[in-house]
C-alpha positions as CSV (number, residue, x, y, z in Angstrom):
1,M,2.0,-43.1,5.7
2,S,5.6,-42.9,4.7
3,L,6.8,-42.5,1.2
4,N,9.5,-44.9,0.3
5,I,11.3,-42.7,-1.5
6,K,15.4,-43.4,-1.4
7,E,16.1,-40.1,-3.5
8,K,16.5,-36.5,-2.5
9,I,13.5,-34.3,-3.1
10,A,12.4,-31.1,-2.7
11,V,9.4,-30.2,-0.6
12,F,6.7,-27.5,-1.7
13,W,5.0,-26.3,1.9
14,F,1.3,-25.1,0.9
15,R,0.0,-21.9,3.7
16,R,-1.7,-19.1,2.2
17,D,-1.5,-20.3,-1.4
18,L,-4.0,-23.1,-1.8
19,R,-3.5,-23.3,-5.8
20,L,-1.2,-25.0,-8.3
21,H,-1.7,-22.1,-10.9
22,D,0.6,-18.9,-10.9
23,N,2.2,-19.9,-7.5
24,A,5.4,-18.4,-7.1
25,G,7.0,-20.5,-4.6
26,L,5.5,-23.7,-6.2
27,Y,7.1,-22.6,-9.4
28,Y,10.6,-22.3,-7.8
29,A,10.3,-25.6,-6.3
30,L,9.1,-27.5,-9.9
31,R,12.5,-25.9,-11.1
32,S,14.7,-27.2,-8.6
33,G,16.2,-30.3,-10.4
34,Y,14.6,-32.6,-7.5
35,P,10.7,-33.9,-7.7
36,V,8.7,-32.3,-5.8
37,V,6.6,-33.4,-2.7
38,P,3.5,-30.8,-1.5
39,L,2.7,-30.3,1.9
40,F,0.2,-28.8,3.9
41,I,0.1,-29.0,7.9
42,F,-3.0,-27.9,9.7
43,D,-1.6,-26.3,12.7
44,K,-2.4,-27.0,15.8
45,N,-1.2,-23.8,17.3
46,I,-4.0,-22.0,15.1
47,L,-6.7,-24.7,15.0
48,D,-6.3,-25.2,19.2
49,D,-6.9,-21.5,19.8
50,L,-10.2,-21.6,17.7
51,E,-13.1,-21.0,20.2
52,N,-15.7,-21.7,17.7
53,K,-14.8,-25.7,16.4
54,K,-17.3,-25.2,13.2
55,D,-15.1,-22.2,11.6
56,S,-15.8,-22.0,8.2
57,R,-12.7,-20.8,7.1
58,V,-11.4,-24.4,8.3
59,T,-13.8,-26.0,5.9
60,F,-12.9,-23.7,3.2
61,I,-9.2,-24.6,3.6
62,Y,-10.1,-28.6,3.5
63,Q,-12.2,-27.9,0.2
64,A,-9.3,-26.2,-1.4
65,L,-7.1,-28.6,-0.3
66,E,-9.3,-31.2,-1.8
67,S,-9.6,-29.5,-4.9
68,L,-5.6,-29.4,-5.1
69,R,-5.4,-33.2,-4.7
70,E,-7.9,-34.0,-7.2
71,E,-5.6,-31.8,-9.8
72,L,-2.3,-33.4,-8.5
73,K,-3.7,-37.1,-8.8
74,E,-4.1,-36.0,-12.3
75,N,-0.7,-35.4,-12.7
76,G,0.3,-38.8,-11.1
77,S,1.1,-37.1,-7.6
78,D,-0.5,-36.4,-4.3
79,I,-0.4,-33.9,-1.4
80,L,0.9,-35.0,2.1
81,V,-1.6,-33.1,4.8
82,H,-0.8,-33.5,8.3
83,Y,-2.2,-32.2,11.6
84,G,-0.1,-31.1,14.4
85,F,2.8,-28.7,15.6
86,P,4.8,-27.8,12.5
87,T,8.1,-27.9,14.0
88,E,7.3,-31.5,15.5
89,I,6.2,-32.4,11.9
90,W,9.2,-30.7,10.3
91,R,11.4,-32.6,12.4
92,K,9.9,-35.8,11.7
93,L,10.1,-34.8,7.9
94,S,13.8,-34.2,7.9
95,D,14.5,-37.4,9.7
96,E,12.3,-39.7,7.4
97,Y,13.6,-38.4,4.1
98,D,16.2,-36.7,2.0
99,I,14.8,-33.0,1.6
100,A,17.2,-31.3,-0.7
101,E,15.4,-27.9,-0.8
102,V,12.1,-26.1,1.2
103,Y,10.0,-24.4,-0.5
104,T,7.4,-22.0,0.3
105,N,5.7,-18.7,0.2
106,T,6.7,-15.8,2.9
107,D,3.8,-15.3,5.3
108,Y,4.5,-11.4,7.3
109,E,2.5,-12.2,10.2
110,P,4.4,-12.2,13.7
111,Y,3.3,-15.7,14.4
112,A,4.3,-17.2,10.7
113,T,7.3,-15.0,10.8
114,E,8.5,-16.9,13.8
115,R,7.5,-20.2,12.8
116,D,9.6,-20.0,9.9
117,R,12.5,-19.4,11.4
118,E,11.7,-22.1,14.1
119,V,11.4,-24.6,10.9
120,F,14.4,-23.0,9.0
121,K,16.9,-24.3,12.3
122,I,15.7,-27.9,12.2
123,V,16.1,-28.3,8.3
124,K,19.3,-26.5,8.3
125,K,21.0,-28.8,10.7
126,K,20.3,-31.3,7.7
127,K,21.9,-29.4,5.5
128,T,18.5,-28.5,3.8
129,A,17.7,-24.9,1.9
130,F,14.7,-23.3,2.8
131,K,13.7,-21.0,0.7
132,S,11.1,-18.4,0.6
133,C,9.2,-16.4,-2.1
134,K,6.9,-13.5,-2.6
135,D,3.4,-14.8,-3.3
136,Q,0.5,-12.8,-2.0
137,V,1.3,-9.5,-2.8
138,I,3.3,-7.5,-5.4
139,F,5.0,-5.6,-3.6
140,E,6.6,-6.7,0.3
141,K,8.4,-5.6,3.0
142,K,11.0,-2.9,1.7
143,E,10.2,-2.7,-2.0
144,I,8.5,0.7,-1.9
145,L,10.0,3.1,0.2
146,T,9.9,6.7,0.5
147,G,12.7,9.4,-0.8
148,Q,14.5,9.0,2.7
149,N,14.4,5.2,1.9
150,S,11.8,4.3,5.1
151,P,8.6,2.5,4.6
152,Y,5.6,4.7,4.1
153,T,2.9,5.3,6.4
154,V,0.5,7.1,4.2
155,F,-1.7,5.1,2.0
156,T,-1.7,7.6,-1.0
157,P,2.0,8.9,-1.6
158,Y,2.4,4.6,-1.3
159,S,0.0,4.3,-4.0
160,R,1.3,6.8,-6.0
161,S,5.1,5.1,-5.7
162,W,3.2,1.4,-6.2
163,K,1.7,2.5,-9.5
164,E,4.9,4.0,-10.6
165,K,6.6,1.0,-10.1
166,V,4.2,-1.5,-11.2
167,N,4.7,-3.1,-14.5
168,D,4.3,-6.1,-16.7
169,F,7.2,-8.1,-14.7
170,Y,5.4,-7.4,-11.2
171,L,2.4,-8.2,-13.0
172,S,3.3,-11.8,-14.7
173,S,1.8,-15.2,-14.0
174,Y,4.4,-17.5,-12.9
175,P,4.0,-20.4,-15.4
176,T,3.7,-23.7,-13.0
177,K,2.0,-25.9,-15.7
178,K,4.8,-26.3,-17.8
179,Y,6.6,-28.0,-14.8
180,F,4.1,-30.4,-13.7
181,R,6.0,-33.0,-14.8
182,H,8.2,-32.7,-12.0
183,F,6.1,-33.4,-9.0
184,L,6.9,-36.4,-7.8
185,K,4.8,-39.6,-8.9
186,W,3.2,-41.4,-5.9
187,K,-0.1,-42.4,-4.0
188,G,-0.3,-40.7,-0.6
189,A,-3.0,-41.3,2.3
190,A,-6.0,-39.9,3.1
191,M,-6.0,-36.4,4.7
192,P,-7.1,-36.5,8.5
193,S,-10.5,-35.9,8.7
194,L,-11.9,-32.7,10.1
195,K,-13.3,-34.8,13.1
196,E,-10.1,-36.2,14.0
197,M,-8.9,-32.3,14.1
198,G,-11.5,-31.1,16.5
199,S,-13.7,-29.6,13.7
200,E,-16.5,-29.9,12.2
201,K,-17.8,-28.9,8.5
202,T,-20.2,-26.0,8.1
203,E,-22.7,-25.9,5.3
204,I,-22.0,-22.0,4.7
205,G,-21.7,-21.1,0.9
206,F,-18.5,-19.5,-0.5
207,P,-18.1,-17.0,-2.9
208,S,-17.1,-17.5,-6.2
209,D,-13.6,-17.1,-7.1
210,K,-14.2,-15.0,-10.1
211,V,-14.7,-11.4,-10.6
212,S,-16.7,-10.5,-13.7
213,S,-15.4,-7.3,-15.8
214,A,-18.9,-5.9,-15.6
215,L,-18.7,-5.6,-12.1
216,L,-15.2,-4.1,-11.8
217,N,-16.3,-1.3,-14.6
218,H,-19.0,-0.3,-12.3
219,Y,-17.2,-0.4,-8.9
220,H,-16.2,2.7,-8.3
221,D,-19.8,4.3,-8.5
222,Q,-21.5,1.3,-6.7
223,R,-19.2,-0.5,-4.2
224,D,-20.1,2.0,-1.3
225,F,-23.8,1.0,-1.4
226,P,-24.5,-2.4,0.8
227,A,-27.9,-3.1,-0.8
228,M,-26.0,-3.8,-4.4
229,E,-24.1,-6.8,-5.0
230,A,-21.5,-4.6,-6.3
231,T,-18.8,-6.1,-4.5
232,S,-16.4,-9.0,-5.1
233,H,-16.1,-11.2,-2.1
234,I,-13.3,-12.2,-3.1
235,G,-11.2,-11.3,0.2
236,I,-11.4,-15.5,1.7
237,H,-9.9,-16.4,-1.5
238,L,-7.4,-13.7,-1.6
239,R,-6.9,-14.9,2.4
240,F,-6.2,-18.5,1.5
241,G,-4.8,-18.2,-2.1
242,T,-6.9,-20.1,-4.2
243,V,-6.6,-17.0,-6.5
244,S,-3.3,-14.9,-7.9
245,I,-2.9,-11.5,-6.9
246,R,-1.4,-11.2,-10.0
247,E,-4.0,-12.0,-12.3
248,L,-6.4,-10.1,-9.8
249,A,-4.1,-6.6,-10.5
250,R,-3.5,-7.3,-14.0
251,K,-7.4,-7.3,-14.5
252,A,-8.0,-4.4,-12.1
253,K,-5.7,-2.3,-14.0
254,E,-7.9,-3.0,-17.4
255,H,-10.9,-2.4,-15.8
256,S,-10.9,-0.3,-12.4
257,D,-8.2,2.0,-10.9
258,T,-10.6,1.7,-7.7
259,F,-10.7,-2.0,-7.3
260,L,-6.9,-1.6,-7.8
261,N,-6.4,0.6,-4.8
262,E,-8.0,-1.7,-2.7
263,L,-5.4,-4.6,-3.7
264,I,-2.9,-1.9,-3.0
265,W,-4.4,-1.3,0.4
266,R,-3.5,-5.1,0.9
267,D,0.0,-4.5,-0.3
268,F,0.2,-1.4,2.3
269,Y,-1.1,-2.9,5.1
270,Q,1.5,-6.2,4.6
271,Q,4.2,-3.9,4.7
272,I,3.3,-2.2,7.4
273,L,2.7,-5.3,9.7
274,W,6.4,-6.0,8.8
275,N,8.0,-3.0,9.0
276,F,6.4,-2.3,12.4
277,P,5.6,-5.5,13.7
278,H,4.2,-3.7,17.0
279,V,0.8,-3.4,15.5
280,G,0.5,-7.1,14.9
281,T,0.9,-7.5,19.0
282,G,-2.1,-5.5,20.3
283,K,-0.1,-2.0,20.0
284,A,-1.6,1.2,18.2
285,F,0.5,2.0,15.1
286,R,1.0,5.8,16.5
287,S,2.0,5.1,20.6
288,A,-0.1,7.9,21.7
289,Y,-3.2,6.5,21.4
290,D,-2.4,4.0,23.9
291,H,-3.1,6.3,26.5
292,I,-7.1,6.3,25.5
293,K,-9.5,5.7,28.6
294,W,-11.2,3.2,26.8
295,R,-15.0,2.0,28.6
296,Y,-14.6,-1.7,29.2
297,D,-18.4,-1.9,29.3
298,T,-19.1,-5.8,28.4
299,D,-22.6,-5.0,28.1
300,D,-22.6,-2.6,25.4
301,F,-19.6,-4.8,23.6
302,K,-22.9,-7.6,23.8
303,K,-25.1,-5.4,22.3
304,W,-22.5,-4.2,19.6
305,C,-22.0,-7.9,18.9
306,E,-25.4,-8.8,18.5
307,G,-26.8,-6.0,16.6
308,K,-28.6,-4.3,19.0
309,T,-27.3,-1.1,19.5
310,G,-30.4,1.0,18.1
311,Y,-28.3,2.3,15.3
312,P,-29.6,0.4,12.2
313,L,-26.9,0.8,10.1
314,V,-24.8,-0.9,12.4
315,D,-27.2,-3.6,13.7
316,A,-27.9,-4.4,10.1
317,G,-23.8,-4.9,9.5
318,M,-23.1,-6.8,12.7
319,R,-26.0,-9.1,11.8
320,Q,-24.7,-9.7,8.0
321,L,-21.4,-10.7,9.7
322,N,-22.6,-13.0,12.4
323,E,-24.7,-14.9,9.8
324,T,-22.6,-15.0,6.6
325,G,-19.2,-14.5,8.0
326,F,-19.2,-11.3,5.7
327,M,-19.7,-7.7,6.1
328,H,-20.1,-4.8,3.1
329,N,-16.6,-3.1,3.2
330,R,-18.1,0.6,3.8
331,V,-20.4,-0.8,6.9
332,R,-17.4,-2.3,8.2
333,M,-15.8,1.4,8.8
334,V,-19.2,2.7,10.5
335,T,-19.6,-0.6,12.8
336,A,-15.7,-0.3,13.5
337,S,-15.9,3.7,14.1
338,F,-19.1,3.1,16.3
339,L,-17.6,0.9,18.5
340,A,-14.4,2.6,19.1
341,K,-15.7,6.0,19.3
342,H,-19.5,6.3,19.8
343,L,-19.1,3.4,22.7
344,L,-15.6,4.2,23.4
345,I,-14.7,0.6,23.6
346,D,-11.3,-0.5,22.9
347,W,-10.8,-1.0,19.5
348,R,-8.9,-4.3,19.8
349,W,-12.0,-6.2,21.3
350,G,-13.6,-5.2,17.8
351,E,-10.9,-6.5,16.2
352,A,-10.8,-10.2,17.9
353,Y,-14.9,-10.1,17.2
354,F,-14.2,-9.6,13.6
355,A,-10.8,-11.8,13.6
356,E,-13.4,-14.4,14.8
357,K,-16.0,-14.2,12.9
358,L,-14.8,-12.7,9.0
359,L,-14.2,-15.4,6.6
360,D,-11.8,-13.2,5.0
361,Y,-9.9,-12.4,8.0
362,D,-6.5,-11.2,7.6
363,L,-4.7,-10.0,10.6
364,A,-2.7,-6.9,8.6
365,A,-5.9,-5.4,6.7
366,N,-8.0,-6.3,9.7
367,N,-5.4,-4.5,12.2
368,G,-5.1,-1.8,9.5
369,G,-9.2,-1.1,9.4
370,W,-9.7,-1.1,13.0
371,Q,-6.5,1.0,13.6
372,W,-7.9,3.7,10.8
373,A,-11.5,3.4,12.2
374,A,-10.0,3.9,16.1
375,G,-7.7,7.1,14.7
376,S,-4.8,5.5,15.8
377,G,-3.3,3.9,12.6
378,T,-1.6,5.0,9.8
379,D,-3.8,8.3,8.1
380,A,-2.8,11.5,8.5
381,A,-5.2,13.4,10.6
382,P,-8.1,10.9,11.6
383,Y,-8.9,12.7,15.0
384,F,-11.7,14.1,14.3
385,R,-13.3,11.6,12.2
386,I,-17.0,10.2,13.4
387,F,-19.2,8.8,11.4
388,N,-22.7,9.9,12.0
389,P,-24.2,6.5,11.1
390,A,-27.4,7.4,10.5
391,A,-25.8,10.2,7.9
392,Q,-24.0,7.4,6.6
393,A,-27.0,5.3,6.5
394,E,-29.3,8.0,4.6
395,R,-26.3,8.3,1.6
396,F,-25.3,4.6,1.0
397,D,-28.8,2.8,1.9
398,P,-31.0,6.1,0.9
399,K,-34.3,3.5,0.6
400,G,-33.1,1.6,3.3
401,E,-33.1,-2.2,1.5
402,Y,-29.9,-3.1,3.1
403,I,-31.2,-2.4,6.7
404,K,-34.8,-4.0,5.9
405,K,-33.1,-6.9,5.0
406,W,-31.0,-7.5,8.0
407,V,-33.1,-5.7,10.8
408,P,-36.6,-6.7,9.9
409,E,-38.0,-5.6,13.0
410,I,-37.0,-1.9,12.1
411,G,-39.8,0.8,12.9
412,T,-41.4,-1.6,15.4
413,D,-41.4,-1.4,18.9
414,K,-39.3,-4.4,18.9
415,Y,-36.4,-2.3,17.7
416,P,-34.4,-1.2,20.5
417,E,-33.7,2.4,21.2
418,P,-30.0,3.9,20.7
419,I,-27.7,2.7,22.7
420,V,-26.2,6.4,23.1
421,D,-26.9,9.6,21.6
422,H,-24.7,10.5,18.4
423,K,-23.9,14.1,19.9
424,I,-23.1,13.1,23.3
425,A,-21.2,10.4,22.1
426,R,-19.0,12.4,20.1
427,E,-18.1,15.1,22.5
428,R,-17.4,12.6,24.7
429,C,-14.6,10.7,22.1
430,L,-13.4,14.1,21.4
431,R,-12.8,14.8,24.9
432,V,-11.6,11.8,26.1
433,Y,-9.2,11.4,22.7
434,K,-7.9,15.0,23.6
435,E,-7.1,14.0,27.5
436,A,-4.8,10.8,25.8
437,L,-3.2,12.6,23.1
438,D,-2.5,16.0,25.2
439,Q,0.1,13.4,27.3
440,K,2.2,13.1,24.6
């Protein structure tokens, strides 16, 4: 449906920032002096690549957009929702409307960067300004640098600098509500249905977007125990921007330095992705690790995916992931380390599997976490770190509650024998890694 608009407008392009409150790019759009038309594009480049057409993340986005529409309608406005290739859609929009300015929030992933570059070229031909704002992180790109003016590649000194630099200015919310009157007053067409986009609605329950003070107060001493409801499950909301990173960081500063560190990890991995873009294209952060001779064993990989390795904590984690789209963070580290180091299977296979299954999948964090586990990533001395899954289970699931929940056949003859012996696997891993790293 075309809008009958004769005046100049500003367009705000929603992507991974699906909220009206405390939204940086939207704030600047609403203060631009032009009536603002919100836009969202279901990107065929992304959706067509999804093997699972019943992807819960698409349902989540759809529901978030429905909530956005309701909020906009309460303010006499609406949102344009398109399904297609962004470049084609922007060509049509540029021809159809007199767009003075386009506002959006920066996405640091390689595909998004290239997409935005192409859209910038399209709108520039119409003399339309394209303005991208920082919203999903507190600090981006090269805002936190070492004394030598280079990006940090180790988390601890990065987090120290982050905390030294952060202040009320960086954590303040954008008061978008004050300017809601600047939304264009109009009624839009119906959103394309999930079916029209080749997707199906899922019935999976999504976690709350609220993080309680009580949870944060105990976060440091409870978060590593997967049987406890002691983590926030806020990842999917951060991934799609249904919550504000600034609000969360303010709350974390007040209640939990440990939780704040988790938010800083997000910033850290986003700046790694931006400053070292090769990590987003399947390369190891440290190139020497690209020489490792991986075992491309599809049978072992299948057992890992299905949670049938004979290592109870690993299997519990994989089954939790397959059933819920979530895996406890401590267990993510154990399962990832097991695939890369016990089974010596290329971490990229595991990264891709997590990317397919995780509700909170985020390229920067997923890649960072997998490379950390494989030893090819950004920490100082990861070579000899090989988690013992049995020791991890003893320490963090001492009563076996988490394992029993997800592996009910534990202790019976239905549960498989270990796929590999821990001691043999460890020795093999150290040998193969050493051979690869000696090639430097």
